C-alpha positions, 0 to 999 in steps of 0.5 A: 850321233851328239853325245850331249843328253837332252835330259836331266835325271833331276828333271824326270818329273817333266820329261814328255814321251818324246824325251822318254823315248829318247832315253829308251833309245840311248839306253838301247844303244848303250846296252848293246855296245856294252854286250859287244864289248863283253864279246870283245873280251871274251873273244881276247880270253879265248883266241889263246894267244893273250888276252886284252890288257885290262882282261889280262889284269882281271884274269889275274886278279881272279887268281888271287881272289874268290872273284870271277873275272867279271867281277874282278872287272866290276871292282876295278871299275868301281875303282877307276869310277873313283879315279875319273870322277876326282880327274873331273869326269862325273858318272853318269848312267852309262858310267855305272851300267858300264861298271856291272853290265860289262862284268855280268855279260863277261861272266855269262858268255864264259859260263855259256861257252859259246865262244870256245877257246881256240886250238887251231892257229888261223882260228886264234887269229881270226878271234884276235882280229875279231876281239880288236875290231869288236871293241873299237866299234863298241867303244864308240857305240856306248859312249855316242849313247850320251849317257857317260862313258865307262870308268875307264874311258872316263879316265881316258877322256879326261886325259885326252882333255889334260894332255892335248895328246889323241885318244889312242896315245892315252889309251896306249899309256894306260893299257902298258901300266896295266899289262904289267900289273897283269903280268905280275898277278899271272893273268893271260899275257901272251903276244895277242896282248901286244898286238891289241895293245898296239891296234886296240887304240886306233881301232877305238879312234876309228869306232869314235869317228864312226860314231861321230866322237871327236878323238883329239883336244886342240889348242889345249882345249877339246873342239868339240870336247868329248870330255865335256859332252860327257860330263854334261851327259853325266851330269843329273 
């Protein structure tokens, strides 16, 4: 799926039924992708082996504030939105919805208790593997909607354009920094966190390929450019 949107919000008054149908389709893909992203977060928390890198940070943040893990995620997302915009990735509909809905879905899933904390090691391992697989698919799905990458992934895509390194290398660098901060704050860190750091990048790369998104810049410029396509999709 081409991530370049075929509409602009400023031209909403000129949209016909086909454009509205296209937007509804993209919004559905986006929201489903964000829900699965939250599922991955909760799986990593409840696998009892150590949460994903950002979740370690959000968990630690929540322990030093009145915020829930989801609310800590939303506040962090707002900061990353500002940083990624400064780097050159303008926020779009998907960026804002990512910032809000992932936190909301995470808190709802934790509140519902539908994903229980694992005790037996076989279940812990299955849930950890599930978290890694789901986050890869979810990342490719919501970015493929063409409504803008999330705050953290916008920043990751900007680094891909700037450095010319593959997506998973930039992902690793970001996550290592986040983990150090999360450990300092007392977040849910464990061996599962390290495994997710090592395998989430390749999983996201596979998710990108699954949905037809590029994973590498060539010759100093993306070809085709994931970041430029996201920037166009974000441009309202």
